[in-house]
C-alpha positions as CSV (number, residue, x, y, z in Angstrom):
1,M,212.5,138.5,-3.5
2,S,214.5,135.7,-5.0
3,V,216.0,134.8,-1.6
4,Q,212.5,134.8,-0.1
5,H,211.1,132.7,-3.0
6,G,214.0,130.2,-2.6
7,S,213.4,129.9,1.1
8,I,209.7,129.2,0.5
9,L,210.6,126.4,-2.0
10,T,213.1,125.0,0.5
11,S,210.5,125.0,3.3
12,Q,207.9,123.3,1.1
13,T,210.4,120.6,0.0
14,Q,211.4,119.9,3.6
15,A,207.7,119.7,4.6
16,G,207.2,116.6,2.5
17,P,206.0,115.7,-1.0
18,F,202.3,116.0,-0.1
19,A,202.5,119.4,1.6
20,G,201.8,121.3,-1.6
21,L,199.0,119.0,-2.6
22,A,197.3,119.4,0.8
23,T,197.6,123.2,0.5
24,R,195.9,123.2,-2.9
25,L,193.3,120.6,-1.8
26,F,192.1,122.6,1.2
27,G,192.6,125.9,-0.6
28,G,190.5,124.8,-3.6
29,N,193.3,125.4,-6.1
30,L,193.6,121.9,-7.5
31,R,195.5,121.6,-10.8
32,R,194.7,119.2,-13.7
33,A,197.6,116.9,-12.6
34,D,196.0,116.7,-9.1
35,W,192.7,115.6,-10.6
36,I,194.4,113.0,-12.7
37,A,196.2,111.7,-9.6
38,F,193.0,111.4,-7.7
39,A,191.3,109.6,-10.6
40,L,194.1,107.0,-10.8
41,L,193.9,106.4,-7.0
42,A,190.2,106.3,-6.8
43,P,189.7,102.6,-7.9
44,T,192.3,101.4,-5.3
45,L,190.7,103.5,-2.6
46,I,187.2,102.3,-3.4
47,F,188.2,98.6,-3.4
48,F,190.3,99.1,-0.2
49,S,187.3,100.8,1.5
50,I,184.9,98.0,0.4
51,G,187.2,95.1,1.0
52,V,189.1,96.3,4.2
53,L,187.7,99.3,5.9
54,Y,184.0,98.4,5.8
55,P,184.5,94.8,7.1
56,L,186.8,96.2,9.8
57,F,184.3,98.7,11.1
58,E,181.4,96.3,10.7
59,T,183.2,93.7,12.8
60,I,183.9,96.2,15.5
61,R,180.2,97.3,15.5
62,V,178.9,93.7,15.6
63,S,181.3,92.9,18.6
64,F,179.1,95.2,20.7
65,L,175.9,93.4,19.8
66,D,174.1,90.3,21.1
67,W,173.2,88.7,17.8
68,T,173.0,85.2,16.4
69,G,172.8,86.3,12.8
70,L,169.2,85.2,12.6
71,S,167.5,87.1,15.5
72,Q,167.1,90.8,15.9
73,P,170.5,92.3,17.1
74,K,170.4,93.8,20.6
75,P,173.0,96.2,22.0
76,A,175.3,94.4,24.4
77,G,177.9,97.0,25.3
78,F,181.1,95.4,26.5
79,S,179.5,92.2,27.7
80,N,181.0,90.1,24.8
81,Y,184.5,91.3,25.8
82,I,183.8,90.6,29.5
83,K,182.5,87.2,28.7
84,L,185.4,86.5,26.4
85,F,188.1,87.3,29.0
86,N,186.2,85.1,31.5
87,D,186.0,82.2,29.1
88,A,188.4,79.3,29.9
89,N,188.3,78.2,26.3
90,F,189.4,81.6,25.1
91,W,192.4,81.6,27.5
92,N,193.3,78.1,26.2
93,A,193.1,79.4,22.7
94,L,195.5,82.3,23.7
95,R,197.9,79.8,25.1
96,V,197.8,77.6,22.0
97,T,198.2,80.6,19.8
98,L,201.3,81.7,21.7
99,T,202.8,78.2,21.4
100,W,201.8,77.9,17.8
101,T,203.0,81.3,16.8
102,L,206.4,81.1,18.5
103,A,207.0,77.6,17.3
104,C,206.0,78.1,13.7
105,T,207.8,81.4,13.3
106,G,211.0,80.4,15.2
107,I,211.4,77.0,13.4
108,S,210.6,78.2,9.9
109,V,212.9,81.3,10.2
110,F,215.7,79.2,11.6
111,I,215.4,76.6,8.8
112,G,215.2,79.3,6.1
113,W,218.1,81.4,7.6
114,S,220.3,78.3,8.0
115,V,219.8,77.1,4.5
116,A,220.4,80.7,3.2
117,L,223.7,81.0,5.1
118,I,224.9,77.6,3.7
119,S,223.7,78.6,0.3
120,G,225.7,81.8,0.4
121,L,228.9,79.7,0.6
122,A,227.8,77.0,-1.9
123,P,225.1,78.4,-4.2
124,K,225.4,75.8,-6.9
125,Q,225.5,72.8,-4.7
126,T,222.5,73.9,-2.6
127,A,220.3,75.0,-5.5
128,P,218.1,71.8,-5.5
129,F,217.5,72.3,-1.8
130,R,216.5,75.9,-2.2
131,V,214.1,75.0,-5.1
132,A,212.5,72.2,-3.0
133,I,212.0,74.4,0.1
134,F,210.7,77.3,-1.8
135,A,208.4,75.1,-4.0
136,A,206.6,74.0,-0.8
137,Y,205.8,77.7,-0.1
138,G,204.0,77.9,-3.4
139,I,201.7,75.1,-2.6
140,S,198.3,76.0,-1.0
141,E,197.8,75.2,2.6
142,T,194.8,73.1,1.7
143,A,196.8,70.8,-0.6
144,S,199.6,70.7,1.9
145,G,197.2,69.9,4.7
146,L,195.7,66.9,2.8
147,M,199.2,65.6,2.0
148,W,200.3,65.8,5.6
149,L,197.0,64.2,6.7
150,G,198.2,61.2,4.7
151,I,201.6,61.3,6.2
152,L,200.4,61.5,9.9
153,Q,197.4,59.2,9.6
154,P,197.8,56.6,12.4
155,D,197.0,53.3,10.6
156,F,198.2,53.8,7.0
157,G,200.2,57.0,7.3
158,L,203.6,57.3,5.7
159,L,205.4,58.3,9.0
160,N,204.2,55.3,11.0
161,G,204.7,53.0,8.0
162,V,208.4,54.0,7.8
163,L,208.8,53.6,11.6
164,R,207.5,50.1,11.4
165,I,209.7,49.2,8.4
166,I,212.9,50.3,10.2
167,G,212.0,48.5,13.4
168,L,210.8,51.4,15.5
169,E,207.2,50.3,15.7
170,G,207.1,51.3,19.3
171,W,207.5,55.0,18.2
172,A,204.4,54.8,16.0
173,S,201.7,57.0,17.3
174,P,198.3,58.6,16.4
175,W,200.2,61.9,16.0
176,L,197.0,64.0,15.4
177,G,194.9,62.1,17.9
178,E,196.7,62.9,21.1
179,P,196.8,66.4,22.7
180,S,200.5,66.1,23.5
181,T,201.5,65.5,19.9
182,A,198.8,67.0,17.8
183,I,200.0,70.6,18.1
184,W,203.5,69.6,17.0
185,G,202.2,67.5,14.1
186,V,200.3,70.6,12.8
187,V,203.4,72.8,13.5
188,A,205.6,70.5,11.4
189,A,203.1,70.6,8.5
190,Y,202.8,74.4,8.7
191,V,206.6,75.0,8.9
192,W,207.0,72.9,5.8
193,T,204.9,75.4,3.9
194,Q,206.4,78.5,5.4
195,A,210.1,78.0,5.5
196,G,210.4,79.1,1.9
197,L,209.8,82.8,2.6
198,P,212.6,83.2,5.2
199,L,214.9,81.4,2.8
200,L,214.0,83.9,0.1
201,T,214.4,87.0,2.2
202,C,217.6,85.9,3.9
203,Y,219.3,84.6,0.8
204,A,218.4,87.9,-1.0
205,A,220.1,89.8,1.9
206,I,223.2,87.6,1.7
207,Q,223.4,88.1,-2.1
208,A,223.4,91.9,-1.4
209,I,226.6,91.6,0.6
210,P,229.6,93.0,-1.4
211,K,231.7,90.2,-2.8
212,S,234.8,92.2,-1.9
213,Q,234.2,91.7,1.8
214,I,234.0,87.9,1.5
215,E,237.0,87.8,-0.8
216,A,239.0,89.9,1.7
217,A,238.0,87.6,4.5
218,H,239.3,84.6,2.5
219,M,242.5,86.3,1.8
220,D,243.0,87.1,5.5
221,G,242.6,83.4,6.2
222,A,239.1,83.3,7.6
223,T,237.4,79.9,7.7
224,H,233.9,79.3,6.3
225,F,232.5,79.2,9.8
226,Q,234.0,82.6,10.6
227,I,232.7,84.1,7.4
228,L,229.2,82.8,8.3
229,R,229.4,84.1,11.8
230,Y,231.0,87.5,11.4
231,I,230.0,88.6,7.9
232,M,227.0,86.7,6.5
233,A,224.9,86.3,9.7
234,P,225.1,90.0,10.8
235,L,224.6,91.4,7.3
236,S,221.6,89.2,6.6
237,L,219.7,90.3,9.7
238,P,217.4,92.7,7.7
239,G,216.1,89.7,5.8
240,V,215.6,87.8,9.0
241,R,213.6,90.7,10.5
242,I,211.3,90.8,7.5
243,A,210.9,87.0,7.6
244,I,210.0,87.1,11.3
245,F,207.4,89.8,10.8
246,I,205.7,88.2,7.8
247,N,205.8,84.6,9.3
248,L,204.5,85.9,12.6
249,L,201.5,87.5,11.0
250,N,200.9,84.4,8.8
251,S,201.0,82.2,11.9
252,L,198.5,84.4,13.8
253,K,195.9,84.1,11.1
254,A,196.5,80.5,10.1
255,F,193.3,78.5,9.6
256,D,193.4,76.1,6.7
257,M,196.1,73.8,8.0
258,I,194.5,73.5,11.5
259,H,191.0,73.0,10.0
260,I,192.1,70.2,7.7
261,L,194.4,68.3,10.1
262,T,192.7,68.5,13.5
263,A,189.7,71.0,13.3
264,G,191.0,72.4,16.6
265,G,191.1,69.1,18.4
266,P,191.7,66.9,20.1
267,I,190.2,68.5,23.2
268,R,190.9,72.0,21.8
269,S,194.7,71.3,21.9
270,T,195.2,72.9,18.5
271,E,192.5,75.6,18.7
272,T,194.1,79.0,18.1
273,V,192.3,82.3,18.6
274,G,191.6,82.4,14.8
275,Y,190.0,79.0,14.9
276,F,188.1,79.9,18.1
277,M,186.7,82.9,16.3
278,Y,185.6,80.6,13.4
279,Q,183.9,78.2,15.8
280,E,182.0,80.9,17.7
281,F,181.1,82.9,14.6
282,V,180.2,80.2,12.1
283,V,179.5,77.0,13.9
284,Y,177.7,78.3,17.1
285,F,176.1,81.4,15.5
286,K,177.5,83.7,18.2
287,Q,178.0,86.6,15.9
288,G,178.8,89.3,18.5
289,Y,180.9,87.0,20.6
290,G,182.9,85.8,17.6
291,A,183.4,89.4,16.4
292,A,184.8,90.3,19.8
293,S,187.4,87.6,19.5
294,T,188.2,88.8,16.0
295,V,188.9,92.3,17.4
296,V,191.2,90.9,20.0
297,L,193.1,89.0,17.3
298,L,193.3,92.2,15.2
299,L,194.8,94.0,18.2
300,A,197.4,91.3,18.6
301,V,198.3,91.7,14.9
302,I,198.6,95.4,15.3
303,V,200.8,95.0,18.4
304,C,203.1,92.6,16.5
305,S,203.3,95.1,13.6
306,I,204.4,98.0,15.7
307,P,208.1,97.0,16.1
308,L,208.6,96.7,12.3
309,I,206.8,100.0,11.7
310,L,209.0,101.8,14.1
311,D,212.1,100.1,12.6
312,K,211.1,101.2,9.1
313,A,210.3,104.7,10.4
314,S,213.7,105.0,12.0
315,E,215.4,103.8,8.8
316,S,213.6,106.4,6.7
317,K,214.9,109.3,8.8
């Protein structure tokens, strides 16, 4: 009996921490501790359902309706999605979103990772730079957008003013007024606010490297560049992966910076899918059509999340 009892305990332990709770739940044998656990989780579950699940399912439902928000909603089937994928403006928004996401994520992670690697070799000397870069991450996008609007303003902006002072007046340009430069002006402003997070995650990963490895490399005659390349860079990759994932999702749902600097213009050159959704849903009162674009954006976020989920799942095994 003792052997059988022990094997039962072992099997329950291997089945997972929630196996016993699930058995008691469906078997109707809940203990007092189970009720306490449910009571503590209830507020979080209620707020999550109200703030996340209900809007999610409501958006999916509205995407199958022909509705302006004021008229009587009519069933539309998949017509909103068919119209969406036949809309040249939507495909332009997808192209802009791809450029925007890759540029913002790649540049911000590269800057944060580079500063983190240099800071790993000279932490005291680079402390002011780390503080300055991370401080920008703590500023709201609205405040940052207004600041960059003053920098990139064509007539009295700081950037064009500096170019005129140093004799490069020919380089002065209406940075946010031309389609060829507007997207990169907004990218520069957004990267300034987002480089702090990669710096934090990558520097934390570097700080977790055992000091003995770096000291041994110094004793073996390794140069600073070799330590960066063969020790710090490979061992800081977990922080890089986290930074890429978070910055990728932040870039996909970016709105404030685009709205303040360009409002999607000029000629839709900075209109991402998120801003396209806002225009259709709020400005043009196309509730069903805007909801359909929201669902497409949601699917894109889910697809981008799958690699990190799989990576974390493989690490937990």
